[in-house]
Legacy VTK file of the C-alpha trace (Angstrom):
# vtk DataFile Version 3.0
C-alpha trace
ASCII
DATASET POLYDATA
POINTS 176 float
85.443 112.905 142.806
86.112 109.890 140.472
88.583 110.113 137.977
86.388 109.047 134.531
88.048 107.723 131.031
86.741 106.735 128.048
88.471 104.162 125.946
88.440 104.146 122.121
89.390 100.927 120.177
89.982 101.426 116.559
91.117 99.578 113.370
91.282 100.257 109.935
87.974 98.558 108.054
86.277 98.073 111.331
83.768 100.210 113.002
85.298 101.930 116.329
84.088 100.731 120.019
83.771 102.961 123.142
84.061 101.911 126.729
83.493 104.404 129.623
84.891 103.843 133.113
83.496 105.849 136.068
86.593 105.722 138.253
90.445 105.051 138.519
90.779 106.468 135.173
94.244 107.660 135.519
97.184 106.109 134.000
98.181 104.288 137.076
94.797 102.844 137.310
92.871 102.238 133.823
96.184 102.672 131.975
98.041 99.879 133.711
94.978 97.768 133.210
94.977 98.229 129.517
98.382 97.431 129.238
98.426 94.403 131.038
95.398 93.110 129.169
96.836 94.042 125.684
100.327 92.473 126.333
98.526 89.081 127.729
95.943 88.791 125.087
97.594 89.151 121.701
95.220 86.990 119.854
92.288 89.770 120.293
92.384 91.455 116.820
89.084 93.377 116.357
87.457 96.422 118.162
84.646 94.097 119.198
86.978 91.378 120.401
88.875 93.808 122.783
85.905 95.573 123.807
83.994 92.413 124.806
87.181 91.197 126.573
87.922 94.429 128.698
84.332 94.489 129.652
84.392 90.827 131.073
87.686 91.285 132.771
86.244 94.281 134.696
82.353 95.075 134.482
82.936 98.756 135.758
83.887 99.314 132.090
80.360 100.295 130.359
79.715 99.968 126.434
79.532 103.509 124.937
78.129 105.163 121.800
81.056 107.574 122.117
83.471 109.517 124.116
81.800 110.930 127.283
82.061 114.597 127.679
82.954 114.620 131.831
86.257 112.463 131.219
89.669 113.327 132.459
91.577 110.865 130.184
91.137 109.280 127.008
92.645 106.137 126.052
92.922 104.934 122.472
93.829 101.190 121.393
95.162 101.404 117.703
95.159 97.851 116.708
96.766 98.533 113.226
99.910 100.044 114.914
99.552 98.035 118.026
99.790 101.200 120.275
97.781 102.451 123.095
97.622 106.243 123.638
96.679 108.041 126.684
95.532 111.647 126.446
94.777 113.875 129.286
91.460 114.896 127.751
91.288 118.311 129.944
94.780 119.916 128.886
95.108 118.057 125.528
98.456 116.447 126.301
99.734 112.943 125.571
100.798 111.224 128.927
102.144 108.036 127.216
102.308 105.800 124.123
102.564 102.185 124.853
103.625 99.775 121.990
101.869 96.483 123.107
103.230 93.801 120.276
105.222 91.046 121.672
106.841 90.594 118.205
109.256 93.052 117.593
108.280 92.775 113.940
105.352 93.565 112.402
104.138 93.766 108.919
107.762 93.003 108.052
109.099 96.134 109.794
111.166 95.993 113.204
109.073 98.206 115.319
110.220 97.626 118.674
113.725 99.616 118.532
113.586 102.062 115.827
117.572 102.546 116.389
118.575 98.589 115.787
118.980 98.509 112.016
121.259 101.829 112.627
123.339 100.455 115.076
123.511 96.897 113.710
124.545 98.344 110.164
127.308 101.035 112.117
128.633 98.337 114.002
129.063 95.786 111.430
130.677 98.710 109.094
133.015 99.844 111.672
134.433 96.342 113.329
137.789 95.110 112.356
137.643 91.166 111.122
140.751 89.829 112.638
143.130 88.975 109.651
140.815 85.938 108.574
138.972 85.702 105.372
136.198 83.680 106.997
135.425 86.239 109.219
135.748 88.917 106.690
133.589 86.703 104.635
130.782 86.513 107.613
131.177 90.219 108.423
130.686 90.935 104.796
127.220 88.943 104.524
126.003 90.252 107.918
126.851 93.910 106.847
124.789 93.015 103.679
121.752 91.839 105.602
121.993 94.743 108.201
122.165 97.251 104.932
118.995 95.512 103.595
117.137 95.967 107.153
118.024 99.603 107.542
116.805 100.181 103.585
113.696 98.698 104.442
113.399 100.536 107.447
114.187 103.845 105.671
111.844 102.986 102.532
108.614 102.125 104.744
108.756 104.229 107.715
105.541 106.093 108.719
106.071 106.709 112.156
106.626 110.407 112.871
108.812 109.722 115.778
110.975 107.261 113.515
111.297 109.575 110.830
112.605 111.930 113.231
115.062 109.789 114.322
116.267 108.794 110.582
116.287 112.556 109.596
118.441 112.989 112.943
121.104 110.564 111.684
120.929 111.931 107.988
119.087 108.567 106.625
115.780 109.948 105.925
115.058 109.546 102.000
118.649 108.054 101.586
119.362 104.998 99.502
122.493 103.166 100.987
LINES 1 177
176 0 1 2 3 4 5 6 7 8 9 10 11 12 13 14 15 16 17 18 19 20 21 22 23 24 25 26 27 28 29 30 31 32 33 34 35 36 37 38 39 40 41 42 43 44 45 46 47 48 49 50 51 52 53 54 55 56 57 58 59 60 61 62 63 64 65 66 67 68 69 70 71 72 73 74 75 76 77 78 79 80 81 82 83 84 85 86 87 88 89 90 91 92 93 94 95 96 97 98 99 100 101 102 103 104 105 106 107 108 109 110 111 112 113 114 115 116 117 118 119 120 121 122 123 124 125 126 127 128 129 130 131 132 133 134 135 136 137 138 139 140 141 142 143 144 145 146 147 148 149 150 151 152 153 154 155 156 157 158 159 160 161 162 163 164 165 166 167 168 169 170 171 172 173 174 175
């Protein structure tokens, strides 16, 4: 029996687009194919562009008016967050979330590594500048910028995993 899936491509302010794939809909099939397409085509910026490109690359994708009811997997491409979600449609469990941006910065936020600003700030705060005024001044300047970066992350966080990370490190809602 074939492993069927649907793909939703969405973006704020645009009408969502839908694709249906009759076979190989499991994460190792369609999931991997979608990851490659999204990573290698960063200039596809609208649901129409992504939908049309996917259909051009693999004609087994069919345009659809919505999510089919006979699927095992549902893939959601959220253009605004640059994320691909794979959901086991039968069990309702998320199989994976894939961030497909090549840039670590989106909308002035470091999005690839939610721990970076915290680690950088703590590292610079805790190193001992070797008895040199020049090194001490450099450390002070770097620490200032790391603090700004971390404060911006704290002030603009919306991702639930990132919020949990900040809470776990007693940083959520804190002003440094």
